[in-house]
PDB file with one MODEL, atoms N, CA, C and O in Angstrom:
MODEL        1
ATOM      1  N   UNK A   1       5.606  99.014 105.596  1.00  0.00           N
ATOM      2  CA  UNK A   1       5.591 100.187 106.420  1.00  0.00           C
ATOM      3  C   UNK A   1       7.142 100.302 104.507  1.00  0.00           C
ATOM      4  O   UNK A   1       7.601 101.219 103.826  1.00  0.00           O
ATOM      5  N   UNK A   2       7.271  98.909 104.531  1.00  0.00           N
ATOM      6  CA  UNK A   2       9.599  99.206 103.902  1.00  0.00           C
ATOM      7  C   UNK A   2       8.168  99.990 102.321  1.00  0.00           C
ATOM      8  O   UNK A   2       8.130 101.135 101.872  1.00  0.00           O
ATOM      9  N   UNK A   3       7.521  99.115 102.051  1.00  0.00           N
ATOM     10  CA  UNK A   3       7.022  99.277 100.636  1.00  0.00           C
ATOM     11  C   UNK A   3       6.575 100.879 100.308  1.00  0.00           C
ATOM     12  O   UNK A   3       6.631 101.816  99.510  1.00  0.00           O
ATOM     13  N   UNK A   4       6.045 100.344 101.714  1.00  0.00           N
ATOM     14  CA  UNK A   4       5.637 102.598 101.501  1.00  0.00           C
ATOM     15  C   UNK A   4       6.773 103.847 101.148  1.00  0.00           C
ATOM     16  O   UNK A   4       7.126 104.371 100.091  1.00  0.00           O
ATOM     17  N   UNK A   5       7.129 104.032 102.489  1.00  0.00           N
ATOM     18  CA  UNK A   5       8.438 104.094 101.979  1.00  0.00           C
ATOM     19  C   UNK A   5       9.450 104.223 101.061  1.00  0.00           C
ATOM     20  O   UNK A   5      10.081 105.198 100.652  1.00  0.00           O
ATOM     21  N   UNK A   6       9.497 102.482 100.700  1.00  0.00           N
ATOM     22  CA  UNK A   6      10.060 103.439  99.269  1.00  0.00           C
ATOM     23  C   UNK A   6       9.282 103.750  98.277  1.00  0.00           C
ATOM     24  O   UNK A   6       9.984 103.900  97.277  1.00  0.00           O
ATOM     25  N   UNK A   7       8.525 103.869  98.123  1.00  0.00           N
ATOM     26  CA  UNK A   7       6.893 104.919  97.219  1.00  0.00           C
ATOM     27  C   UNK A   7       7.675 105.725  97.455  1.00  0.00           C
ATOM     28  O   UNK A   7       8.619 106.057  96.738  1.00  0.00           O
ATOM     29  N   UNK A   8       7.223 106.371  99.060  1.00  0.00           N
ATOM     30  CA  UNK A   8       7.931 107.558  99.769  1.00  0.00           C
ATOM     31  C   UNK A   8       8.418 108.701  99.218  1.00  0.00           C
ATOM     32  O   UNK A   8       8.096 109.853  98.927  1.00  0.00           O
ATOM     33  N   UNK A   9       9.557 107.726  99.182  1.00  0.00           N
ATOM     34  CA  UNK A   9      11.313 108.327  98.194  1.00  0.00           C
ATOM     35  C   UNK A   9      11.187 108.348  96.651  1.00  0.00           C
ATOM     36  O   UNK A   9      11.683 109.310  96.064  1.00  0.00           O
ATOM     37  N   UNK A  10      10.545 107.336  95.911  1.00  0.00           N
ATOM     38  CA  UNK A  10      10.342 107.828  94.973  1.00  0.00           C
ATOM     39  C   UNK A  10       9.467 108.681  93.421  1.00  0.00           C
ATOM     40  O   UNK A  10       9.593 108.817  92.204  1.00  0.00           O
ATOM     41  N   UNK A  11       8.356 109.150  94.864  1.00  0.00           N
ATOM     42  CA  UNK A  11       8.203 110.597  94.492  1.00  0.00           C
ATOM     43  C   UNK A  11       8.250 111.962  94.743  1.00  0.00           C
ATOM     44  O   UNK A  11       7.938 113.019  94.195  1.00  0.00           O
ATOM     45  N   UNK A  12       8.695 111.602  95.657  1.00  0.00           N
ATOM     46  CA  UNK A  12       9.996 112.857  96.269  1.00  0.00           C
ATOM     47  C   UNK A  12      11.256 113.006  95.170  1.00  0.00           C
ATOM     48  O   UNK A  12      11.663 114.100  94.781  1.00  0.00           O
ATOM     49  N   UNK A  13      11.818 111.674  94.721  1.00  0.00           N
ATOM     50  CA  UNK A  13      12.814 111.896  93.759  1.00  0.00           C
ATOM     51  C   UNK A  13      11.443 112.333  92.012  1.00  0.00           C
ATOM     52  O   UNK A  13      11.234 113.315  91.299  1.00  0.00           O
ATOM     53  N   UNK A  14      11.153 111.566  92.062  1.00  0.00           N
ATOM     54  CA  UNK A  14      10.203 113.009  90.265  1.00  0.00           C
ATOM     55  C   UNK A  14       9.969 113.896  91.148  1.00  0.00           C
ATOM     56  O   UNK A  14      11.048 114.390  91.476  1.00  0.00           O
ATOM     57  N   UNK A  15       9.610 114.090  91.384  1.00  0.00           N
ATOM     58  CA  UNK A  15       9.358 116.038  92.184  1.00  0.00           C
ATOM     59  C   UNK A  15      10.499 116.350  92.325  1.00  0.00           C
ATOM     60  O   UNK A  15      10.217 117.385  92.929  1.00  0.00           O
ATOM     61  N   UNK A  16      12.087 116.372  92.284  1.00  0.00           N
ATOM     62  CA  UNK A  16      12.724 116.593  92.189  1.00  0.00           C
ATOM     63  C   UNK A  16      13.748 116.173  90.890  1.00  0.00           C
ATOM     64  O   UNK A  16      14.775 116.828  90.713  1.00  0.00           O
ATOM     65  N   UNK A  17      13.426 115.140  90.076  1.00  0.00           N
ATOM     66  CA  UNK A  17      13.816 115.516  89.137  1.00  0.00           C
ATOM     67  C   UNK A  17      12.817 116.343  87.881  1.00  0.00           C
ATOM     68  O   UNK A  17      12.806 116.555  86.668  1.00  0.00           O
ATOM     69  N   UNK A  18      12.242 116.544  88.787  1.00  0.00           N
ATOM     70  CA  UNK A  18      10.686 117.696  87.401  1.00  0.00           C
ATOM     71  C   UNK A  18      11.212 119.109  87.792  1.00  0.00           C
ATOM     72  O   UNK A  18      11.530 119.793  86.819  1.00  0.00           O
ATOM     73  N   UNK A  19      11.427 119.900  89.457  1.00  0.00           N
ATOM     74  CA  UNK A  19      12.270 120.463  89.846  1.00  0.00           C
ATOM     75  C   UNK A  19      13.370 120.835  89.167  1.00  0.00           C
ATOM     76  O   UNK A  19      13.410 122.052  88.985  1.00  0.00           O
ATOM     77  N   UNK A  20      14.531 120.061  88.604  1.00  0.00           N
ATOM     78  CA  UNK A  20      16.271 119.580  88.185  1.00  0.00           C
ATOM     79  C   UNK A  20      15.885 120.207  86.570  1.00  0.00           C
ATOM     80  O   UNK A  20      16.302 121.280  86.134  1.00  0.00           O
ATOM     81  N   UNK A  21      14.991 119.244  85.838  1.00  0.00           N
ATOM     82  CA  UNK A  21      14.284 119.200  84.619  1.00  0.00           C
ATOM     83  C   UNK A  21      14.032 121.297  83.796  1.00  0.00           C
ATOM     84  O   UNK A  21      14.415 121.913  82.801  1.00  0.00           O
ATOM     85  N   UNK A  22      13.077 121.606  85.189  1.00  0.00           N
ATOM     86  CA  UNK A  22      12.692 122.800  84.750  1.00  0.00           C
ATOM     87  C   UNK A  22      13.956 123.813  85.089  1.00  0.00           C
ATOM     88  O   UNK A  22      14.499 124.527  84.246  1.00  0.00           O
ATOM     89  N   UNK A  23      14.310 123.739  86.447  1.00  0.00           N
ATOM     90  CA  UNK A  23      15.842 124.846  86.640  1.00  0.00           C
ATOM     91  C   UNK A  23      16.620 125.010  84.978  1.00  0.00           C
ATOM     92  O   UNK A  23      16.926 125.865  84.146  1.00  0.00           O
ATOM     93  N   UNK A  24      16.662 123.419  85.245  1.00  0.00           N
ATOM     94  CA  UNK A  24      17.572 123.587  83.805  1.00  0.00           C
ATOM     95  C   UNK A  24      17.164 123.716  82.280  1.00  0.00           C
ATOM     96  O   UNK A  24      18.090 123.816  81.476  1.00  0.00           O
ATOM     97  N   UNK A  25      16.510 123.720  82.043  1.00  0.00           N
ATOM     98  CA  UNK A  25      15.048 124.350  80.651  1.00  0.00           C
ATOM     99  C   UNK A  25      15.397 126.273  80.319  1.00  0.00           C
ATOM    100  O   UNK A  25      15.703 127.089  79.449  1.00  0.00           O
ATOM    101  N   UNK A  26      15.013 126.078  81.961  1.00  0.00           N
ATOM    102  CA  UNK A  26      15.345 127.538  82.324  1.00  0.00           C
ATOM    103  C   UNK A  26      16.706 128.506  82.372  1.00  0.00           C
ATOM    104  O   UNK A  26      16.959 129.711  82.413  1.00  0.00           O
ATOM    105  N   UNK A  27      17.250 127.549  82.349  1.00  0.00           N
ATOM    106  CA  UNK A  27      18.690 128.299  81.634  1.00  0.00           C
ATOM    107  C   UNK A  27      18.772 127.761  80.834  1.00  0.00           C
ATOM    108  O   UNK A  27      18.358 128.522  79.959  1.00  0.00           O
ATOM    109  N   UNK A  28      19.064 126.782  80.334  1.00  0.00           N
ATOM    110  CA  UNK A  28      18.830 127.493  78.738  1.00  0.00           C
ATOM    111  C   UNK A  28      18.380 127.636  78.092  1.00  0.00           C
ATOM    112  O   UNK A  28      18.456 126.895  77.112  1.00  0.00           O
ATOM    113  N   UNK A  29      17.391 128.917  78.136  1.00  0.00           N
ATOM    114  CA  UNK A  29      16.340 129.656  77.272  1.00  0.00           C
ATOM    115  C   UNK A  29      17.249 130.735  78.166  1.00  0.00           C
ATOM    116  O   UNK A  29      16.788 131.842  77.889  1.00  0.00           O
ATOM    117  N   UNK A  30      18.223 130.869  79.017  1.00  0.00           N
ATOM    118  CA  UNK A  30      18.696 131.838  79.330  1.00  0.00           C
ATOM    119  C   UNK A  30      20.927 131.972  78.657  1.00  0.00           C
ATOM    120  O   UNK A  30      21.855 132.778  78.722  1.00  0.00           O
ATOM    121  N   UNK A  31      20.780 131.249  78.373  1.00  0.00           N
ATOM    122  CA  UNK A  31      21.954 131.469  77.570  1.00  0.00           C
ATOM    123  C   UNK A  31      22.101 131.271  75.761  1.00  0.00           C
ATOM    124  O   UNK A  31      23.115 131.383  75.072  1.00  0.00           O
ATOM    125  N   UNK A  32      20.760 130.958  75.364  1.00  0.00           N
ATOM    126  CA  UNK A  32      20.609 131.528  73.904  1.00  0.00           C
ATOM    127  C   UNK A  32      20.058 132.646  74.397  1.00  0.00           C
ATOM    128  O   UNK A  32      19.703 133.546  73.637  1.00  0.00           O
TER     129      UNK A  32
ENDMDL
END
């Protein structure tokens, strides 16, 4: 159960990281 929960958190962080980098790239493109 603990291992499964940890993996779920890892997936959540991965998705959050993707959203963050995508938004960051979008802002960078707007700046240029």
